[in-house]
C-alpha positions in Angstrom: -0.1 0.0 0.0 3.0 2.3 0.1 3.4 2.4 -3.6 0.5 4.9 -4.2 1.7 7.5 -1.8 5.0 7.2 -3.4 3.4 7.7 -6.8 1.6 10.9 -5.8 4.9 12.2 -4.3 6.5 11.7 -7.7 3.7 13.6 -9.4 4.1 16.6 -7.0 7.8 16.4 -7.4 7.4 16.4 -11.2 5.1 19.4 -11.2 7.5 21.3 -9.1 10.6 20.6 -11.5 8.6 21.5 -14.5 7.5 24.7 -12.8 11.0 25.7 -11.8 12.5 24.7 -15.2 9.9 27.0 -16.9 10.1 29.9 -14.6 13.9 29.9 -15.4 13.4 29.2 -19.1 11.0 32.2 -19.4 13.4 34.9 -18.1 14.6 36.8 -21.1 13.9 33.9 -23.4 10.7 34.7 -25.2 12.4 34.7 -28.7 14.3 31.5 -28.1 11.1 29.9 -27.0 9.4 31.0 -30.1 12.0 29.7 -32.4 12.1 26.3 -30.4 8.6 26.0 -30.6 8.5 26.6 -34.4 11.2 24.0 -34.7 9.5 21.3 -32.7 6.3 21.8 -34.7 8.5 21.1 -37.9 10.2 18.2 -36.3 6.8 16.7 -35.1 5.4 17.3 -38.7 8.4 15.4 -40.2 9.4 12.9 -37.6 6.3 11.1 -36.4 6.5 7.7 -34.5 7.2 4.7 -36.4 4.5 2.2 -36.7 6.3 -0.3 -34.5 6.2 2.3 -31.4 2.7 1.0 -30.9 3.8 -2.5 -30.0 4.2 -1.6 -26.2 0.6 -0.3 -26.1 -0.6 -3.4 -27.9 1.4 -5.6 -25.5 0.0 -3.8 -22.5 -3.5 -4.3 -23.8 -2.9 -8.1 -24.3 -1.5 -8.4 -20.9 -4.4 -6.6 -19.4 -6.7 -8.9 -21.2 -4.7 -12.3 -20.6 -3.1 -11.7 -17.2 -5.8 -12.2 -14.9 -7.0 -15.3 -16.9 -3.8 -17.2 -17.7 -0.9 -16.0 -15.2 -3.0 -14.3 -12.5 -0.5 -14.5 -9.7 2.3 -13.1 -11.7 0.1 -10.3 -13.1 -1.3 -9.2 -9.8 2.2 -9.1 -8.3 3.8 -7.3 -11.3 1.4 -5.2 -13.0 2.7 -1.9 -11.6 6.4 -2.8 -12.8 5.0 -3.8 -16.2 3.0 -0.7 -16.7 5.7 1.6 -15.7 8.5 -0.1 -17.8 6.4 -0.2 -20.9 5.6 3.7 -20.5 9.1 4.5 -19.9 10.2 2.6 -23.2 7.7 4.7 -25.1 8.7 8.0 -23.3 12.4 7.3 -23.9 11.7 6.7 -27.7 10.0 10.1 -27.9 12.7 12.0 -25.8 15.8 10.3 -27.4 15.0 9.2 -30.8 12.1 11.6 -31.8 13.5 14.4 -29.7 10.0 15.2 -28.9 9.6 16.5 -25.3 6.2 18.1 -25.8 4.1 14.8 -26.1 5.5 13.0 -23.1 5.0 16.3 -21.0 1.5 16.8 -22.3 0.8 13.1 -21.6 2.2 13.5 -18.1 -0.1 16.3 -17.3 -3.2 14.7 -18.8 -2.3 11.6 -16.7 -1.9 13.9 -13.6 -5.3 15.6 -14.1 -7.0 12.3 -14.8 -5.7 10.5 -11.7 -6.2 13.5 -9.4 -9.9 13.6 -10.3 -10.4 10.0 -10.0 -8.5 9.9 -6.6 -10.5 12.8 -5.2 -14.0 11.2 -6.3 -13.1 7.8 -5.1 -11.8 8.6 -1.6 -14.4 11.2 -1.1 -17.4 9.0 -2.1 -15.8 6.0 -0.1 -16.5 7.7 3.1 -20.3 7.9 2.2 -22.2 4.8 3.1 -25.6 4.4 1.6 -27.7 1.5 2.8 -30.8 0.5 0.8 -32.7 -2.0 3.1 -35.3 -3.3 0.5 -35.9 -6.4 -1.2 -33.6 -6.9 -4.3 -36.2 -6.7 -7.0 -35.5 -6.2 -10.6 -37.5 -2.9 -10.7 -35.8 -1.6 -7.7 -32.4 -2.2 -9.5 -33.6 -0.5 -12.5 -34.5 2.5 -10.4 -30.9 2.6 -8.8 -29.3 2.4 -12.1 -31.6 5.1 -13.8 -30.8 7.3 -10.7 -27.1 6.7 -11.2 -27.5 7.6 -15.0 -28.7 11.0 -13.9 -26.5 12.0 -11.0 -23.5 11.1 -13.2 -24.3 14.3 -15.0 -23.7 16.2 -11.6 -20.9 14.5 -9.9 -19.4 12.7 -12.8 -19.5 9.1 -13.9 -16.7 8.4 -11.4 -18.4 10.2 -8.5 -21.8 8.4 -9.2 -20.0 4.9 -9.7 -18.1 5.2 -6.4 -21.2 6.4 -4.5 -23.5 3.8 -5.8 -21.7 0.6 -6.5 -21.3 -0.5 -3.0 -25.0 0.0 -1.9 -25.9 -1.7 -5.2 -23.8 -4.8 -4.4 -25.1 -4.8 -0.8 -28.8 -4.6 -2.0 -28.3 -7.6 -4.4 -26.0 -9.5 -1.8 -27.9 -12.8 -2.1 -28.3 -12.9 -5.9 -25.6 -10.7 -7.3 -24.0 -11.9 -10.5 -21.5 -10.4 -12.9 -24.0 -8.9 -15.1 -25.3 -6.6 -12.4 -21.7 -5.1 -12.3 -21.5 -4.8 -16.1 -24.8 -3.1 -16.6 -23.8 -0.9 -13.8 -20.6 0.0 -15.8 -22.8 0.6 -19.0 -25.2 2.9 -17.2 -23.6 4.8 -14.3 -19.9 4.5 -15.2 -20.3 5.5 -18.9 -23.6 6.5 -20.8 -25.3 8.0 -18.0 -22.6 11.0 -18.1 -23.5 12.3 -21.6 -25.5 15.3 -20.7 -23.1 17.9 -19.0 -19.4 18.6 -19.4 -19.0 17.3 -15.7 -20.4 14.0 -16.8 -17.4 12.6 -18.6 -13.9 13.9 -19.3 -14.2 14.3 -23.1 -17.0 16.4 -22.8 -15.2 18.6 -20.2 -12.4 19.1 -22.5 -14.9 20.2 -25.3 -16.5 22.8 -22.7 -12.8 24.1 -22.0 -12.3 24.5 -25.7 -15.4 26.6 -26.0 -18.4 24.3 -26.4 -21.2 25.9 -24.4 -22.1 24.2 -21.0 -25.6 23.4 -22.1 -24.8 22.2 -25.6 -24.4 18.5 -24.6 -27.7 18.6 -22.7 -29.5 20.1 -25.8 -28.1 17.8 -28.4 -27.2 14.3 -26.5 -30.6 14.2 -24.6 -32.5 12.1 -27.0 -29.6 9.6 -27.8 -28.9 9.5 -24.0 -32.5 8.7 -23.2 -32.9 6.0 -26.0 -29.7 4.3 -25.1 -30.6 4.1 -21.4 -34.1 3.0 -21.9 -32.8 0.1 -24.2 -30.0 -1.0 -21.6 -32.2 -0.8 -18.7 -35.0 -2.9 -20.5 -32.3 -5.5 -21.3 -31.0 -5.5 -17.8 -34.6 -5.9 -16.5 -35.0 -9.1 -18.8 -31.8 -10.5 -17.4 -32.7 -9.5 -13.7 -36.2 -11.0 -13.7 -34.9 -14.3 -14.9 -32.4 -14.4 -12.1 -34.1 -17.2 -10.1 -31.6 -17.4 -7.2 -33.1 -19.0 -4.3 -33.1 -16.3 -1.6 -33.7 -18.7 1.1 -30.2 -20.6 0.6 -27.7 -19.8 3.0 -27.8 -17.6 6.3 -31.2 -16.4 7.1 -31.7 -12.7 6.5 -34.2 -10.4 8.3 -37.0 -9.1 6.5 -36.1 -5.8 4.7 -37.5 -2.6 6.6 -37.8 -0.5 3.3 -35.7 2.2 4.7 -32.9 4.0 3.1 -30.0 5.1 5.6 -26.9 7.1 5.0 -23.6 7.5 7.1 -20.7 9.8 6.4 -22.8 12.6 4.7 -20.0 15.2 5.7 -18.2 13.8 2.9 -20.5 15.3 0.4 -18.8 18.4 1.4 -15.4 17.1 0.0 -17.1 15.7 -3.0 -18.5 19.1 -3.9 -14.9 20.6 -3.5 -13.7 18.1 -6.0 -16.4 18.8 -8.5 -16.2 22.5 -8.1 -12.3 22.6 -8.4 -12.8 21.0 -11.9 -13.7 24.5 -13.2 -10.4 25.9 -11.9 -8.8 25.9 -15.2 -6.0 28.3 -16.2 -7.1 28.4 -19.8 -10.4 29.8 -18.8 -9.4 31.9 -15.8 -6.2 33.7 -16.3 -5.8 34.3 -12.6 -5.4 30.5 -12.0 -1.7 29.7 -11.4 -0.3 27.4 -14.1 2.8 25.8 -15.4 3.6 27.4 -18.9 5.3 24.9 -21.2 5.9 26.2 -24.7 2.9 28.4 -24.7 0.6 26.0 -23.1 -0.9 26.2 -19.7 -1.3 23.2 -17.5 -3.2 23.1 -14.5 -1.7 21.9 -11.0 -3.7 23.9 -8.5 -7.0 22.2 -9.0 -5.1 18.9 -8.9 -3.6 19.6 -5.5 -7.2 20.9 -4.3 -8.5 17.4 -5.5 -5.9 15.3 -3.8 -5.8 17.5 -0.7 -9.5 16.8 -0.4 -9.1 13.2 -1.0 -6.5 13.2 2.0 -8.7 15.1 4.4 -12.0 13.4 3.4 -10.2 10.1 4.4 -8.7 11.5 7.7 -11.9 13.1 8.7 -14.3 10.4 7.4 -16.9 8.4 9.5 -15.0 5.3 10.4 -18.1 3.1 10.5 -18.7 4.4 7.0 -15.5 3.2 5.7 -15.7 0.0 7.4 -19.2 -0.6 6.1 -18.2 0.1 2.6 -15.0 -2.1 3.1 -12.9 0.8 1.7 -9.5 0.2 0.6 -7.1 2.0 -1.8 -6.4 -1.2 -3.8 -9.0 -0.2 -6.6 -7.5 3.3 -7.2 -4.0 1.8 -7.0 -4.6 -0.5 -9.8 -6.2 2.2 -11.8 -3.2 4.5 -11.2 -0.6 2.0 -12.4 -2.7 0.5 -15.3 -3.4 3.9 -16.6 0.4 5.1 -16.2 1.0 2.4 -18.9 -1.7 3.3 -21.0 -1.2 7.2 -21.0 2.5 6.5 -21.7 2.2 4.0 -24.4 -0.8 5.2 -26.3 0.9 8.3 -27.5 2.2 7.0 -30.8 -1.3 5.4 -31.6 -3.1 8.6 -31.0 -0.6 10.5 -32.9 -0.9 8.4 -35.9 -4.6 8.4 -35.8 -4.6 12.3 -35.5 -2.1 12.8 -38.3 -4.0 10.6 -40.7 -7.4 12.3 -39.8 -6.0 15.6 -40.3 -4.3 14.6 -43.7 -5.9 15.3 -47.1 -6.6 11.7 -47.4 -8.2 11.5 -44.1 -10.1 14.8 -44.4 -11.9 13.3 -47.3 -13.4 10.5 -45.3 -14.6 12.8 -42.4 -18.3 12.8 -41.9 -20.7 12.5 -39.0 -20.8 8.8 -39.7 -17.0 8.1 -39.8 -16.7 10.5 -36.9 -19.2 8.5 -34.7 -17.7 5.0 -35.5 -14.0 6.2 -35.5 -14.3 8.2 -32.2 -16.3 5.2 -30.7 -14.4 2.4 -31.7 -11.0 4.0 -30.6 -12.6 5.4 -27.4 -13.1 1.9 -26.2 -9.3 1.1 -26.3 -7.8 4.5 -26.0 -8.5 7.2 -23.4 -11.7 8.7 -24.7 -10.8 12.3 -23.8 -7.7 12.6 -26.2 -9.6 10.5 -28.7 -12.4 13.2 -28.5 -9.9 16.0 -29.0 -8.2 14.4 -31.9 -11.3 13.9 -33.8 -12.7 17.3 -33.0 -9.5 18.8 -34.3 -9.6 16.9 -37.4 -13.4 17.6 -38.0 -12.8 21.4 -37.6 -9.6 21.5 -39.7 -11.6 19.7 -42.4 -13.8 22.8 -42.6 -11.1 25.4 -42.3 -11.7 25.9 -38.6 -9.1 25.8 -35.6 -9.6 24.1 -32.3 -7.5 26.6 -30.9 -9.7 29.5 -31.7 -12.4 30.1 -29.2 -14.7 32.0 -31.8 -14.2 29.0 -34.2 -15.3 26.3 -31.5 -18.4 28.4 -30.4 -19.2 28.8 -34.2 -18.7 25.0 -34.9 -20.9 24.2 -32.1 -23.5 26.5 -33.0 -23.6 25.4 -36.8 -21.4 28.0 -38.2 -19.9 25.4 -40.6 -21.4 22.7 -42.8 -22.8 19.7 -40.7 -20.8 20.9 -37.8 -23.5 20.7 -35.2 -24.0 16.8 -36.4 -20.3 16.3 -36.3 -19.7 17.5 -32.9 -22.8 15.5 -31.7 -21.4 12.2 -33.2 -18.0 12.7 -31.6 -19.5 13.7 -28.0 -22.0 10.8 -28.1 -19.6 8.3 -29.4 -16.8 9.2 -27.1 -18.9 8.7 -24.0 -21.1 5.7 -25.2 -18.2 3.6 -26.4 -16.2 4.2 -23.2 -18.5 1.2 -22.1 -16.9 -1.3 -24.5 -14.0 -2.4 -22.4 -12.6 -2.3 -18.8 -10.1 0.4 -19.9 -12.6 2.6 -22.0 -13.2 4.9 -19.1 -11.5 5.2 -15.6 -14.2 4.1 -13.4 -15.0 0.9 -15.4 -11.6 -0.5 -13.8 -12.5 0.7 -10.3 -15.9 -0.8 -10.2 -14.5 -4.2 -11.6 -11.9 -4.0 -8.9 -14.4 -3.3 -6.2 -16.7 -6.1 -7.3 -13.7 -8.4 -7.1 -12.8 -7.5 -3.7 -16.1 -8.7 -2.4 -16.0 -12.0 -4.1 -17.8 -11.4 -7.5 -16.2 -13.3 -10.2 -15.9 -10.9 -13.1 -15.4 -11.8 -16.9 -11.9 -11.6 -18.3 -11.1 -8.6 -20.6 -12.0 -10.5 -23.8 -15.0 -12.1 -21.9 -16.3 -8.8 -21.2 -16.2 -7.7 -24.7 -17.5 -11.0 -26.3 -20.1 -11.9 -23.9 -21.5 -8.5 -23.1 -20.1 -5.4 -25.2 -20.6 -7.0 -28.6 -23.8 -8.6 -28.3 -25.4 -6.0 -26.0 -24.0 -2.7 -26.7 -23.1 -2.9 -30.4 -26.8 -3.4 -31.6 -27.7 -0.3 -29.6 -24.8 1.7 -30.8 -26.0 0.7 -34.4 -29.6 1.8 -33.6 -28.4 4.9 -32.2 -26.3 5.7 -35.4 -29.3 4.7 -37.6 -31.8 6.9 -35.8 -29.9 10.0 -35.1 -26.9 10.1 -37.5 -27.0 7.8 -40.6 -29.7 9.5 -42.5 -29.1 13.0 -41.4 
């Protein structure tokens, strides 16, 4: 358990080093910086990554998929080391061979922002114990999932997942199966968060770039409602056929019908974490930032999130933590796995982005290709940078720039041909398809880990895709495409 604090210490140290380095480099070196930035842009254009550089990323995905199935003991003991080593290999390739410092630094800050938010939401919600003392009926489960799909837009898919997964498991303790957890991931951890920028990281990135806050609610509401109704209907069909004998095993007292809560003070810390999301230096110039080659990287809000996590744990209701069976293992697993993902996915993202922005790729851009391209890659790459890459390509194909606030607002409001439909396709796909794999969205892995900690046998990486994602999600995503995109 000491590895996670050491990881966060490294993150703080790296921020300090980068901040100090940048402060020194800025003194009297504006012209040098401009020249070096131009040179770097030219180098990035002519010296992109070789195709073989995606091998560490593919290897990591294969090990995530096969490790728990074929060499479980080795994987669980060594996955932190494997993730870090593969990430270091790719980072070294960028620094030494490509002489590209920008991409690793950018990836580091994306990871720092990602894990800080997940840690803050995970720890703060872990001190809130909700107990639903009712009979575990299929309709009750549907209501809980639907509530989770709504509040995911208020406290994020991670916050909603961490708040509800434990009471959801406790409610179904005598009949819980893997499908309960998987449908929870579908609804609460992913598709539910489609209506606001708070709901899911890619939508928040779009908001920071200039997409109006309520744009996602206005344009994503019908696909969101359609997909949720279908998924909840499929879940209800599964759950109503769950004929587990509730009389087996230890006799349980009759449910009282009450809903109780302990640790409500942690809602204060949860609110701080959610509110701090908006402290972005690219939006508010007064927020301190680390300036690196003309880009502002946030660190104040991340320190607030991690501080809130620490204080919410130290000041939490201990009985609530104990009742939740709280431990740091799920966030530890996510932290190390996603070090590997963020470190190794740089070549894959860059090659996809470069092709999408090329003349050949631009010819293929339409709301249909944006929907399927953004979606399928969001299932295996982090959906936030995938969203940005495809939005950049879509805007570039119309002559607009994602770095222009006016262009982004105009693009969102239909100032370019088919731009509203293009942005809608990217937004819906990035969020929806995050449910396709355990690594499609951060909370997926945490929910899986929490379920396994209480003894629920979850399907493997490929088992999840073959048994659930392909037969259940793909038909729904095809219907969403046919109804809302294909013939527009």
